[in-house]
KEVOMI-941657 format. One record per residue (C-alpha): x, y, z. Coordinates in pm, whole numbers, padded with zeros to 5 digits, always signed. Layout:
BEGIN
XYZ
...
This chain:
BEGIN
-02083-00766+03384
-02160-00630+03732
-02364-00832+03989
-02550-00755+04314
-02589-01022+04578
-02859-00830+04772
-03223-00954+04732
-03531-00768+04861
-03677-00918+05179
-04032-00901+05045
-03948-01153+04771
-03978-00910+04480
-03868-01022+04136
-03508-01034+04027
-03414-00839+03715
-03119-00794+03485
-03045-00499+03258
-02932-00534+02898
-02770-00236+02723
-02631-00213+02369
-02456+00036+02143
-02370-00035+01780
-01993+00023+01789
-01705-00005+02033
-01620+00364+01972
-01949+00461+02137
-01834+00298+02460
-01529+00527+02463
-01648+00853+02308
-02012+00844+02420
-02226+00781+02728
-02498+00568+02567
-02449+00257+02778
-02451+00447+03107
-02760+00645+03006
-02946+00325+02915
-02850+00164+03244
-02966+00467+03446
-03308+00469+03278
-03349+00092+03326
-03255+00116+03696
-03512+00391+03744
-03775+00166+03582
-03670-00123+03809
-03715+00094+04123
-04063+00192+04008
-04153-00175+03957
-03978-00274+04284
-03741-00513+04099
-03399-00609+04234
-03133-00562+03969
-02887-00851+04003
-02670-00795+03697
-02604-00562+03404
-02496-00693+03063
-02358-00485+02778
-02275-00525+02407
-02110-00299+02149
-02218-00471+01824
-02462-00402+01543
-02831-00447+01617
-02867-00671+01312
-02656-00944+01477
-02778-01201+01728
-02438-01354+01811
-02329-01121+02092
-02100-01187+02392
-02311-00987+02636
-02634-01149+02519
-02485-01498+02556
-02366-01420+02908
-02710-01286+03002
-02891-01593+02867
-02657-01822+03061
-02714-01612+03375
-03094-01621+03366
-03102-01992+03277
-02951-02067+03616
-03240-01877+03782
-03517-02024+03568
-03717-02139+03874
-03759-01789+04016
-03793-01619+03677
-03592-01315+03579
-03708-00989+03425
-03490-00861+03139
-03509-00481+03119
-03413-00297+02799
-03429+00078+02741
-03599+00050+02403
-03689-00206+02136
-03401-00080+01923
-03154-00168+02203
-03254-00534+02176
-03224-00545+01796
-03251-00332+01483
-03414-00592+01262
-03741-00780+01280
-03582-01121+01231
-03312-01055+01493
-03574-00917+01736
-03798-01221+01711
-03502-01460+01742
-03366-01288+02055
-03717-01257+02200
-03758-01633+02168
-03413-01705+02316
-03489-01489+02622
-03825-01661+02672
-03673-02009+02639
-03410-01917+02899
-03684-01822+03146
-03666-01446+03105
-03950-01194+03077
-03884-00889+02860
-03986-00545+02990
-03906-00185+02896
-03997+00166+03011
-04074+00250+02647
-04318-00029+02558
-04538-00284+02731
-04471-00634+02600
-04778-00855+02585
-04899-01175+02424
-05227-01040+02287
-05251-00967+01912
-05252-00589+01953
-04939-00586+02172
-04758-00823+01934
-04855-00601+01638
-04719-00289+01810
-04400-00469+01911
-04340-00598+01556
-04414-00256+01408
-04159-00094+01641
-03904-00363+01551
-03972-00301+01179
-03936+00075+01227
-03607+00016+01408
-03489-00202+01118
-03592+00068+00870
-03398+00330+01068
-03087+00110+01068
-03112+00051+00694
-03182+00419+00628
-02887+00525+00842
-02666+00282+00651
-02789+00418+00319
-02733+00778+00428
-02386+00697+00560
-02296+00526+00233
-02426+00820+00031
-02230+01069+00241
-01916+00860+00210
-01963+00828-00166
-02014+01202-00203
-01703+01270+00000
-01501+01031-00217
-01632+01209-00528
-01490+01529-00381
-01151+01361-00340
-01153+01279+00033
-01046+00941+00170
-01313+00784+00394
-01179+00435+00463
-00913+00303+00701
-00599+00513+00641
-00339+00329+00429
-00008+00260+00601
+00198+00580+00585
-00104+00806+00638
-00310+00913+00937
-00630+01112+00978
-00612+01470+01101
-00902+01711+01137
-00870+02016+00911
-01090+02319+00972
-01362+02340+00708
-01261+02012+00541
-01316+01746+00807
-01087+01447+00854
-00810+01433+00595
-00518+01202+00525
-00181+01340+00631
+00167+01190+00599
+00253+00967+00892
+00631+00982+00931
+00862+00798+00927
+00648+00524+00767
+00548+00755+00478
+00908+00809+00369
+00984+00436+00393
+00685+00351+00171
+00782+00624-00074
+01130+00474-00104
+00987+00125-00151
+00738+00230-00421
+00984+00443-00616
+01245+00169-00583
+01010-00088-00736
+00908+00149-01017
+01269+00230-01109
+01390-00130-01091
+01595-00088-00778
+01379-00368-00640
+01339-00623-00916
+01056-00819-00759
+00777-00777-00509
+00966-01015-00281
+01255-00766-00267
+01012-00491-00163
+00878-00717+00110
+01226-00792+00242
+01317-00422+00234
+01010-00335+00444
+01072-00621+00685
+01428-00507+00742
+01343-00139+00789
+01290-00059+01159
+01064+00240+01087
+00804+00042+00891
+00511-00078+01107
+00487-00459+01122
+00189-00684+01184
+00126-00837+01531
+00371-01116+01447
+00642-00861+01371
+00645-00935+00998
+00529-00797+00661
+00322-01031+00445
+00331-01058+00068
-00042-00981+00054
+00015-00653+00234
+00284-00554-00016
+00050-00645-00305
-00218-00412-00168
+00039-00138-00117
+00170-00158-00476
-00183-00131-00613
-00298+00152-00383
-00367+00463-00593
-00397+00674-00276
-00017+00684-00258
-00018+00865-00595
-00265+01126-00470
-00570+00972-00639
-00885+00801-00521
-01148+00566-00662
-01431+00341-00544
-01536+00102-00824
-01801-00066-00607
-01971+00272-00567
-01925+00376-00933
-01666+00641-00843
-01399+00653-01112
-01034+00744-01059
-00990+01112-00970
-00741+01344-00796
-00756+01328-00418
-00726+01610-00166
-00439+01458+00033
-00066+01485-00038
+00078+01214-00265
+00383+01006-00175
+00465+00928-00540
+00368+01069-00880
+00090+00913-01086
+00348+00835-01353
+00544+00634-01097
+00222+00456-00997
+00160+00366-01362
+00511+00225-01395
+00445+00009-01088
+00126-00129-01244
+00305-00196-01572
+00573-00392-01388
+00314-00585-01187
+00117-00674-01501
+00424-00759-01707
+00601-01090-01749
+00642-01256-01413
+00985-01303-01270
+01109-01557-01025
+01141-01425-00673
+01486-01336-00551
+01651-01630-00380
+01675-01604-00004
+02037-01721-00005
+02155-01424-00211
+02313-01262+00091
+02608-01062+00204
+02832-01369+00177
+02795-01381-00203
+02687-01042-00347
+02782-01140-00706
+02567-01452-00705
+02322-01449-00995
+02483-01147-01162
+02807-01307-01286
+02761-01575-01554
+02987-01853-01676
+03177-01755-01991
+03152-02109-02126
+02777-02170-02108
+02619-01839-01999
+02469-01987-01681
+02465-01764-01371
+02726-01876-01121
+02603-02021-00796
+02793-02008-00466
+02834-02211-00152
+03042-02272+00157
+03268-02576+00146
+03354-02746+00473
+03720-02839+00516
+03907-03011+00795
+03935-02708+01019
+03720-02439+00859
+03460-02348+00596
+03561-02189+00266
+03348-01976+00026
+03339-02057-00346
+03160-01958-00666
+03098-02227-00931
+02905-02308-01249
+02599-02533-01184
+02539-02634-01551
+02597-03002-01618
+02797-03064-01935
+02981-02733-01911
+03362-02751-01906
+03356-02547-01584
+03077-02748-01417
+03142-02789-01046
+03489-02635-01065
+03517-02393-00778
+03643-02035-00793
+03763-01884-00469
+03541-01602-00351
+03837-01378-00271
+03969-01427-00624
+03653-01342-00821
+03538-01064-00590
+03888-00917-00580
+03896-00906-00962
+03551-00749-00963
+03661-00476-00721
+03952-00391-00952
+03709-00376-01243
+03471-00151-01050
+03750+00085-00942
+03845+00126-01309
+03488+00224-01402
+03549+00582-01298
+03601+00884-01524
+03899+01112-01474
+03837+01437-01288
+03884+01653-01597
+03655+01439-01811
+03392+01427-01539
+03393+01808-01507
+03344+01847-01882
+03060+01595-01882
+02896+01763-01583
+02907+02101-01755
+02748+01950-02067
+02470+01789-01865
+02401+02118-01687
+02385+02300-02019
+02139+02040-02148
+01937+02073-01827
+01900+02448-01882
+01811+02392-02247
+01532+02157-02146
+01392+02419-01910
+01360+02665-02197
+01176+02404-02401
+00917+02347-02129
+00675+02613-02261
+00652+02463-02609
+00616+02116-02462
+00337+02240-02239
+00148+02370-02544
+00189+02034-02715
+00053+01858-02409
-00245+02097-02401
-00328+02004-02758
-00292+01637-02673
-00526+01683-02376
-00792+01841-02597
-00764+01549-02837
-00807+01294-02558
-01108+01479-02416
-01265+01476-02761
-01213+01102-02782
-01374+01055-02440
-01680+01250-02553
-01707+01040-02869
-01694+00712-02678
-01953+00835-02427
-02188+00908-02718
-02128+00559-02853
-02211+00411-02513
-02549+00585-02518
-02626+00440-02862
-02493+00089-02792
-02727-00189-02679
-02496-00491-02672
-02349-00535-02319
-02009-00654-02446
-01979-00346-02670
-02078-00114-02384
-01820-00280-02160
-01549-00238-02424
-01635+00131-02466
-01633+00184-02088
-01289+00021-02062
-01163+00250-02339
-01303+00555-02158
-01131+00443-01837
-00794+00420-02012
-00843+00760-02175
-00928+00911-01835
-00603+00771-01697
-00419+00917-01996
-00577+01256-01918
-00451+01235-01561
-00098+01157-01683
-00104+01449-01926
-00228+01689-01658
+00043+01569-01421
+00310+01619-01687
+00175+01968-01757
+00190+02051-01386
+00550+01930-01377
+00645+02139-01680
+00694+02443-01462
+01039+02522-01333
+01155+02231-01110
+01138+02277-00737
+01504+02173-00705
+01812+02293-00887
+02037+02088-01114
+02280+02022-00827
+02006+01916-00587
+01831+01694-00840
+02133+01506-00975
+02371+01533-00683
+02334+01168-00577
+02356+01036-00934
+02667+01243-01013
+02838+01137-00693
+02768+00775-00779
+02903+00809-01135
+03213+00986-01003
+03294+00684-00785
+03064+00377-00783
+03324+00201-00569
+03228+00409-00264
+02873+00272-00265
+02994-00086-00317
+03236-00050-00027
+02945+00022+00210
+02910-00360+00241
+02531-00329+00249
+02380-00596+00023
+02109-00360-00101
+02369-00098-00203
+02589-00358-00367
+02303-00496-00577
+02214-00138-00674
+02572-00080-00794
+02551-00386-01017
+02225-00270-01174
+02329+00092-01228
+02687+00035-01345
+02647-00255-01588
+02391-00292-01865
+02423-00674-01872
+02543-00955-01652
+02919-00994-01627
+03086-01290-01799
+03363-01465-01609
+03609-01726-01741
+03802-01948-01501
+04175-01879-01504
+04118-01574-01730
+03893-01343-01532
+03615-01106-01638
+03537-01046-02003
+03474-00697-02143
+03190-00540-01943
+02890-00375-02106
+02854-00053-01908
+02530+00130-01850
+02446+00440-02052
+02584+00713-01817
+02926+00548-01798
+02930+00482-02172
+02852+00845-02255
+03105+00989-02011
+03378+00768-02147
+03407+00439-01959
+03754+00329-01858
+04041+00574-01816
+04290+00545-02096
+04020+00414-02330
+03858+00598-02615
+03626+00866-02485
+03280+00865-02637
+03236+01232-02570
+03434+01323-02884
+03291+01214-03217
+03406+01256-03579
+03145+01524-03633
+03298+01751-03366
+03368+01782-02998
+03005+01831-02891
+02830+01496-02831
+02502+01420-03004
+02212+01578-02817
+02006+01260-02826
+02270+01059-02634
+02294+01327-02367
+01913+01348-02342
+01885+00974-02287
+02172+00980-02037
+02021+01271-01843
+01692+01084-01813
+01877+00774-01696
+02073+00971-01437
+01756+01137-01308
+01587+00798-01273
+01893+00660-01098
+01894+00951-00857
+01527+00897-00772
+01591+00530-00705
+01875+00610-00465
+01701+00886-00267
């Protein structure tokens, strides 16, 4: 608000100017407020009014609760005795709705103000009131029509695959010649989100709470004003199809479709995320699983099968870390196991889970041979997928015909849900067909991280990062480890890659079978898929 203390000597009327634009952006990018003020000041000079204050708002014309309007009403109430003229540029600047116009008109009159404008003469006779109400109704119609046109343009743009809402975290808008504003990767946040989403899909993060803690701890991920990441924000992120390069607007009857922007994850990864979210719920990871006790929850008591808990015990001069069984009635209940003892035995176990150099080289050569064989099979698989796509499209057409013939709402809804699922299946098939071409990265580039991990999982464990240590446990062992007091770890059930390559040195290698020295193709296929998934979860 800006005020003038100067009053005309001839006792002319005092006036205030009220200006409004519909959005705060117009106060920055446009000159609407200044133009309105200039026209109102010119009108005041013609009427020989003294402008004592200017009030401004940047809110929708359909609202009556406005900061600038409240300040103006309070201002003119103090000068009720002398009366104050309220100058507006146009009826639409006061309001863009008949109800809002009449309400504000009454509030100004009750405060002692008299409304005037260079565009219309306000009067109390029936003809003047009719004209004023008609102009207010026209202004309301223009606002509603503009809203309808904006919605239609936004809907049409979404149908063409363009994002029109607030950019999701990890994206930003950039203007592209001939295509308008488009989503582009916003680094480094985009890469952090990609790692979080792929980690949840692959099982690297077991729960949504783990994803939330990962994002909170990552310095490159943008936090909220309180410097945190809420669970609700992670929920929205996990369900956001835009990260998979797709777009939909159910409220506007726009079904799921490929988007024009670059995806952070594949649609198949997005589907795995939804399957995990809709599956059986799991308890959130305990907050006290920390660097002090990385084996907590993963090692179970050999007597009762209960996961070992851990704690710090306070002695006379220091605190001591222990693992123990929490199950009442168990022979080992409450009997402590020194942390150095159990973790030292585990480190010996992990060091032994490492193939010999010669065996690892043979296994690597076999995996590379299988990799090349799969590339040659891509063409036939692509033909099979094409046939499957035709079949799905035929099913979609059949259900659409049934919808036209159906009259029961529940039946129509069931058919529509079936069509939606088939459309998602079509998208998955098309994505798989697009990925059937020769991979963008070589065998070494694709499986480098996974092979390095299999060659020596101890190196990753020795990083001392809790996230890496939990990853080692998940990728190296197929089940939880059983531990017996005074005896140590029982035989570990290794994950598929370690089982196929041969497990412990000196043990029986599973690469050689009675049928010959070449391992069964199916085992290698499964292992290669597992290694590829592991590599994606680590990158």
